[in-house]
PDB file of N, CA, C and O in Angstrom:
ATOM      1  N   MET A   1     151.310 132.526 273.071  1.00  0.00           N
ATOM      2  CA  MET A   1     151.439 132.290 271.644  1.00  0.00           C
ATOM      3  C   MET A   1     150.719 130.999 271.242  1.00  0.00           C
ATOM      4  O   MET A   1     150.013 130.975 270.233  1.00  0.00           O
ATOM      5  N   ALA A   2     150.890 129.946 272.010  1.00  0.00           N
ATOM      6  CA  ALA A   2     150.295 128.667 271.650  1.00  0.00           C
ATOM      7  C   ALA A   2     148.775 128.734 271.651  1.00  0.00           C
ATOM      8  O   ALA A   2     148.128 128.040 270.867  1.00  0.00           O
ATOM      9  N   ALA A   3     148.193 129.561 272.521  1.00  0.00           N
ATOM     10  CA  ALA A   3     146.735 129.660 272.595  1.00  0.00           C
ATOM     11  C   ALA A   3     146.165 130.246 271.304  1.00  0.00           C
ATOM     12  O   ALA A   3     145.102 129.817 270.855  1.00  0.00           O
ATOM     13  N   SER A   4     146.849 131.214 270.704  1.00  0.00           N
ATOM     14  CA  SER A   4     146.338 131.804 269.468  1.00  0.00           C
ATOM     15  C   SER A   4     146.387 130.802 268.314  1.00  0.00           C
ATOM     16  O   SER A   4     145.505 130.806 267.455  1.00  0.00           O
ATOM     17  N   LYS A   5     147.402 129.950 268.286  1.00  0.00           N
ATOM     18  CA  LYS A   5     147.467 128.930 267.242  1.00  0.00           C
ATOM     19  C   LYS A   5     146.340 127.921 267.407  1.00  0.00           C
ATOM     20  O   LYS A   5     145.755 127.478 266.418  1.00  0.00           O
ATOM     21  N   THR A   6     146.034 127.559 268.630  1.00  0.00           N
ATOM     22  CA  THR A   6     144.947 126.619 268.892  1.00  0.00           C
ATOM     23  C   THR A   6     143.616 127.242 268.476  1.00  0.00           C
ATOM     24  O   THR A   6     142.771 126.552 267.907  1.00  0.00           O
ATOM     25  N   GLY A   7     143.417 128.511 268.743  1.00  0.00           N
ATOM     26  CA  GLY A   7     142.184 129.194 268.359  1.00  0.00           C
ATOM     27  C   GLY A   7     142.006 129.234 266.854  1.00  0.00           C
ATOM     28  O   GLY A   7     140.889 129.059 266.365  1.00  0.00           O
ATOM     29  N   ASN A   8     143.067 129.458 266.113  1.00  0.00           N
ATOM     30  CA  ASN A   8     142.979 129.487 264.654  1.00  0.00           C
ATOM     31  C   ASN A   8     142.659 128.113 264.095  1.00  0.00           C
ATOM     32  O   ASN A   8     141.893 128.000 263.138  1.00  0.00           O
ATOM     33  N   ALA A   9     143.222 127.085 264.667  1.00  0.00           N
ATOM     34  CA  ALA A   9     142.973 125.730 264.192  1.00  0.00           C
ATOM     35  C   ALA A   9     141.514 125.352 264.423  1.00  0.00           C
ATOM     36  O   ALA A   9     140.928 124.637 263.610  1.00  0.00           O
ATOM     37  N   GLY A  10     140.925 125.815 265.507  1.00  0.00           N
ATOM     38  CA  GLY A  10     139.536 125.502 265.806  1.00  0.00           C
ATOM     39  C   GLY A  10     138.580 126.137 264.815  1.00  0.00           C
ATOM     40  O   GLY A  10     137.565 125.534 264.468  1.00  0.00           O
ATOM     41  N   THR A  11     138.882 127.342 264.353  1.00  0.00           N
ATOM     42  CA  THR A  11     137.982 128.009 263.408  1.00  0.00           C
ATOM     43  C   THR A  11     138.050 127.359 262.035  1.00  0.00           C
ATOM     44  O   THR A  11     137.035 127.296 261.342  1.00  0.00           O
ATOM     45  N   THR A  12     139.208 126.875 261.622  1.00  0.00           N
ATOM     46  CA  THR A  12     139.301 126.232 260.313  1.00  0.00           C
ATOM     47  C   THR A  12     138.672 124.847 260.344  1.00  0.00           C
ATOM     48  O   THR A  12     138.161 124.385 259.323  1.00  0.00           O
ATOM     49  N   ALA A  13     138.696 124.176 261.488  1.00  0.00           N
ATOM     50  CA  ALA A  13     138.117 122.845 261.591  1.00  0.00           C
ATOM     51  C   ALA A  13     136.586 122.899 261.537  1.00  0.00           C
ATOM     52  O   ALA A  13     135.950 121.936 261.107  1.00  0.00           O
ATOM     53  N   THR A  14     135.993 124.012 261.969  1.00  0.00           N
ATOM     54  CA  THR A  14     134.536 124.123 261.987  1.00  0.00           C
ATOM     55  C   THR A  14     133.992 124.799 260.743  1.00  0.00           C
ATOM     56  O   THR A  14     132.781 124.997 260.638  1.00  0.00           O
ATOM     57  N   LYS A  15     134.842 125.158 259.803  1.00  0.00           N
ATOM     58  CA  LYS A  15     134.401 125.837 258.583  1.00  0.00           C
ATOM     59  C   LYS A  15     133.553 124.881 257.743  1.00  0.00           C
ATOM     60  O   LYS A  15     133.944 123.739 257.501  1.00  0.00           O
ATOM     61  N   LYS A  16     132.395 125.358 257.304  1.00  0.00           N
ATOM     62  CA  LYS A  16     131.481 124.538 256.511  1.00  0.00           C
ATOM     63  C   LYS A  16     131.769 124.725 255.026  1.00  0.00           C
ATOM     64  O   LYS A  16     132.137 125.826 254.616  1.00  0.00           O
ATOM     65  N   PRO A  17     131.614 123.687 254.209  1.00  0.00           N
ATOM     66  CA  PRO A  17     131.809 123.842 252.765  1.00  0.00           C
ATOM     67  C   PRO A  17     130.706 124.699 252.165  1.00  0.00           C
ATOM     68  O   PRO A  17     129.573 124.709 252.648  1.00  0.00           O
ATOM     69  N   ASN A  18     131.047 125.405 251.124  1.00  0.00           N
ATOM     70  CA  ASN A  18     130.091 126.275 250.445  1.00  0.00           C
ATOM     71  C   ASN A  18     129.141 125.419 249.612  1.00  0.00           C
ATOM     72  O   ASN A  18     129.599 124.696 248.728  1.00  0.00           O
ATOM     73  N   PRO A  19     127.829 125.477 249.865  1.00  0.00           N
ATOM     74  CA  PRO A  19     126.894 124.640 249.106  1.00  0.00           C
ATOM     75  C   PRO A  19     126.832 125.015 247.624  1.00  0.00           C
ATOM     76  O   PRO A  19     126.443 124.187 246.799  1.00  0.00           O
ATOM     77  N   ALA A  20     127.205 126.238 247.274  1.00  0.00           N
ATOM     78  CA  ALA A  20     127.197 126.636 245.865  1.00  0.00           C
ATOM     79  C   ALA A  20     128.227 125.848 245.059  1.00  0.00           C
ATOM     80  O   ALA A  20     128.055 125.649 243.856  1.00  0.00           O
ATOM     81  N   LEU A  21     129.295 125.401 245.718  1.00  0.00           N
ATOM     82  CA  LEU A  21     130.318 124.623 245.022  1.00  0.00           C
ATOM     83  C   LEU A  21     129.861 123.197 244.747  1.00  0.00           C
ATOM     84  O   LEU A  21     130.452 122.508 243.915  1.00  0.00           O
ATOM     85  N   MET A  22     128.819 122.746 245.433  1.00  0.00           N
ATOM     86  CA  MET A  22     128.310 121.396 245.249  1.00  0.00           C
ATOM     87  C   MET A  22     127.199 121.329 244.200  1.00  0.00           C
ATOM     88  O   MET A  22     126.743 120.238 243.856  1.00  0.00           O
ATOM     89  N   LYS A  23     126.760 122.477 243.691  1.00  0.00           N
ATOM     90  CA  LYS A  23     125.693 122.515 242.696  1.00  0.00           C
ATOM     91  C   LYS A  23     126.218 121.990 241.360  1.00  0.00           C
ATOM     92  O   LYS A  23     127.214 122.504 240.850  1.00  0.00           O
ATOM     93  N   PRO A  24     125.565 120.972 240.783  1.00  0.00           N
ATOM     94  CA  PRO A  24     126.032 120.445 239.495  1.00  0.00           C
ATOM     95  C   PRO A  24     125.902 121.482 238.379  1.00  0.00           C
ATOM     96  O   PRO A  24     124.862 122.127 238.245  1.00  0.00           O
ATOM     97  N   LEU A  25     126.939 121.639 237.596  1.00  0.00           N
ATOM     98  CA  LEU A  25     126.959 122.564 236.471  1.00  0.00           C
ATOM     99  C   LEU A  25     127.294 121.813 235.191  1.00  0.00           C
ATOM    100  O   LEU A  25     128.009 120.812 235.214  1.00  0.00           O
ATOM    101  N   GLN A  26     126.775 122.305 234.085  1.00  0.00           N
ATOM    102  CA  GLN A  26     127.044 121.711 232.775  1.00  0.00           C
ATOM    103  C   GLN A  26     128.417 122.185 232.296  1.00  0.00           C
ATOM    104  O   GLN A  26     128.625 123.390 232.157  1.00  0.00           O
ATOM    105  N   PRO A  27     129.353 121.278 232.041  1.00  0.00           N
ATOM    106  CA  PRO A  27     130.674 121.712 231.563  1.00  0.00           C
ATOM    107  C   PRO A  27     130.610 122.216 230.126  1.00  0.00           C
ATOM    108  O   PRO A  27     129.736 121.818 229.357  1.00  0.00           O
ATOM    109  N   SER A  28     131.536 123.089 229.775  1.00  0.00           N
ATOM    110  CA  SER A  28     131.631 123.585 228.401  1.00  0.00           C
ATOM    111  C   SER A  28     132.033 122.433 227.476  1.00  0.00           C
ATOM    112  O   SER A  28     132.413 121.360 227.943  1.00  0.00           O
ATOM    113  N   ASN A  29     131.948 122.658 226.189  1.00  0.00           N
ATOM    114  CA  ASN A  29     132.301 121.613 225.223  1.00  0.00           C
ATOM    115  C   ASN A  29     133.753 121.174 225.380  1.00  0.00           C
ATOM    116  O   ASN A  29     134.052 119.984 225.291  1.00  0.00           O
ATOM    117  N   GLU A  30     134.658 122.127 225.613  1.00  0.00           N
ATOM    118  CA  GLU A  30     136.075 121.801 225.770  1.00  0.00           C
ATOM    119  C   GLU A  30     136.304 120.979 227.032  1.00  0.00           C
ATOM    120  O   GLU A  30     137.051 120.001 227.014  1.00  0.00           O
ATOM    121  N   LEU A  31     135.660 121.379 228.130  1.00  0.00           N
ATOM    122  CA  LEU A  31     135.827 120.665 229.390  1.00  0.00           C
ATOM    123  C   LEU A  31     135.122 119.311 229.348  1.00  0.00           C
ATOM    124  O   LEU A  31     135.578 118.356 229.977  1.00  0.00           O
ATOM    125  N   ALA A  32     134.028 119.221 228.621  1.00  0.00           N
ATOM    126  CA  ALA A  32     133.292 117.954 228.505  1.00  0.00           C
ATOM    127  C   ALA A  32     134.146 116.878 227.835  1.00  0.00           C
ATOM    128  O   ALA A  32     133.957 115.689 228.091  1.00  0.00           O
ATOM    129  N   ALA A  33     135.078 117.286 226.984  1.00  0.00           N
ATOM    130  CA  ALA A  33     135.972 116.321 226.347  1.00  0.00           C
ATOM    131  C   ALA A  33     136.878 115.651 227.380  1.00  0.00           C
ATOM    132  O   ALA A  33     137.352 114.538 227.153  1.00  0.00           O
ATOM    133  N   VAL A  34     137.123 116.311 228.504  1.00  0.00           N
ATOM    134  CA  VAL A  34     138.003 115.775 229.539  1.00  0.00           C
ATOM    135  C   VAL A  34     137.217 115.051 230.637  1.00  0.00           C
ATOM    136  O   VAL A  34     137.576 113.941 231.028  1.00  0.00           O
ATOM    137  N   VAL A  35     136.144 115.680 231.132  1.00  0.00           N
ATOM    138  CA  VAL A  35     135.441 115.150 232.308  1.00  0.00           C
ATOM    139  C   VAL A  35     134.113 114.483 231.989  1.00  0.00           C
ATOM    140  O   VAL A  35     133.505 113.884 232.876  1.00  0.00           O
ATOM    141  N   GLY A  36     133.646 114.567 230.756  1.00  0.00           N
ATOM    142  CA  GLY A  36     132.347 114.006 230.401  1.00  0.00           C
ATOM    143  C   GLY A  36     131.317 115.108 230.243  1.00  0.00           C
ATOM    144  O   GLY A  36     131.527 116.236 230.692  1.00  0.00           O
ATOM    145  N   SER A  37     130.199 114.777 229.602  1.00  0.00           N
ATOM    146  CA  SER A  37     129.214 115.808 229.274  1.00  0.00           C
ATOM    147  C   SER A  37     128.103 115.945 230.302  1.00  0.00           C
ATOM    148  O   SER A  37     127.272 116.845 230.178  1.00  0.00           O
ATOM    149  N   SER A  38     128.058 115.080 231.317  1.00  0.00           N
ATOM    150  CA  SER A  38     126.987 115.174 232.314  1.00  0.00           C
ATOM    151  C   SER A  38     127.303 116.280 233.325  1.00  0.00           C
ATOM    152  O   SER A  38     128.472 116.557 233.595  1.00  0.00           O
ATOM    153  N   PRO A  39     126.268 116.912 233.884  1.00  0.00           N
ATOM    154  CA  PRO A  39     126.495 117.947 234.902  1.00  0.00           C
ATOM    155  C   PRO A  39     127.212 117.385 236.123  1.00  0.00           C
ATOM    156  O   PRO A  39     126.858 116.316 236.619  1.00  0.00           O
ATOM    157  N   LEU A  40     128.224 118.108 236.608  1.00  0.00           N
ATOM    158  CA  LEU A  40     129.028 117.690 237.755  1.00  0.00           C
ATOM    159  C   LEU A  40     129.242 118.868 238.699  1.00  0.00           C
ATOM    160  O   LEU A  40     129.275 120.015 238.253  1.00  0.00           O
ATOM    161  N   PRO A  41     129.390 118.599 240.009  1.00  0.00           N
ATOM    162  CA  PRO A  41     129.799 119.665 240.925  1.00  0.00           C
ATOM    163  C   PRO A  41     131.240 120.082 240.623  1.00  0.00           C
ATOM    164  O   PRO A  41     132.020 119.302 240.077  1.00  0.00           O
ATOM    165  N   ARG A  42     131.578 121.307 240.982  1.00  0.00           N
ATOM    166  CA  ARG A  42     132.931 121.815 240.723  1.00  0.00           C
ATOM    167  C   ARG A  42     133.995 120.931 241.365  1.00  0.00           C
ATOM    168  O   ARG A  42     135.067 120.732 240.794  1.00  0.00           O
ATOM    169  N   THR A  43     133.704 120.404 242.543  1.00  0.00           N
ATOM    170  CA  THR A  43     134.692 119.568 243.227  1.00  0.00           C
ATOM    171  C   THR A  43     135.010 118.317 242.439  1.00  0.00           C
ATOM    172  O   THR A  43     136.160 117.877 242.422  1.00  0.00           O
ATOM    173  N   GLU A  44     134.008 117.725 241.777  1.00  0.00           N
ATOM    174  CA  GLU A  44     134.233 116.534 240.970  1.00  0.00           C
ATOM    175  C   GLU A  44     135.003 116.869 239.687  1.00  0.00           C
ATOM    176  O   GLU A  44     135.838 116.083 239.238  1.00  0.00           O
ATOM    177  N   VAL A  45     134.723 118.028 239.107  1.00  0.00           N
ATOM    178  CA  VAL A  45     135.442 118.451 237.900  1.00  0.00           C
ATOM    179  C   VAL A  45     136.925 118.607 238.220  1.00  0.00           C
ATOM    180  O   VAL A  45     137.778 118.154 237.458  1.00  0.00           O
ATOM    181  N   VAL A  46     137.231 119.246 239.342  1.00  0.00           N
ATOM    182  CA  VAL A  46     138.629 119.446 239.734  1.00  0.00           C
ATOM    183  C   VAL A  46     139.297 118.101 239.983  1.00  0.00           C
ATOM    184  O   VAL A  46     140.460 117.920 239.623  1.00  0.00           O
ATOM    185  N   SER A  47     138.595 117.165 240.585  1.00  0.00           N
ATOM    186  CA  SER A  47     139.165 115.849 240.861  1.00  0.00           C
ATOM    187  C   SER A  47     139.498 115.116 239.564  1.00  0.00           C
ATOM    188  O   SER A  47     140.524 114.440 239.484  1.00  0.00           O
ATOM    189  N   LYS A  48     138.646 115.242 238.551  1.00  0.00           N
ATOM    190  CA  LYS A  48     138.869 114.543 237.289  1.00  0.00           C
ATOM    191  C   LYS A  48     139.954 115.166 236.443  1.00  0.00           C
ATOM    192  O   LYS A  48     140.604 114.484 235.652  1.00  0.00           O
ATOM    193  N   VAL A  49     140.153 116.478 236.610  1.00  0.00           N
ATOM    194  CA  VAL A  49     141.208 117.154 235.849  1.00  0.00           C
ATOM    195  C   VAL A  49     142.529 116.836 236.508  1.00  0.00           C
ATOM    196  O   VAL A  49     143.575 117.293 236.047  1.00  0.00           O
TER     197      VAL A  49
END
């Protein structure tokens, strides 16, 4: 049982972030009121909200 848990932990540790989520996007007018009007990656938008 313990070996399967170790195997699962190894696959999640090596998972790479999706580069599409790092692409800066222009926020909508409503969202720009909260996070600013400059293009931001989705991860930064979530952090600011």
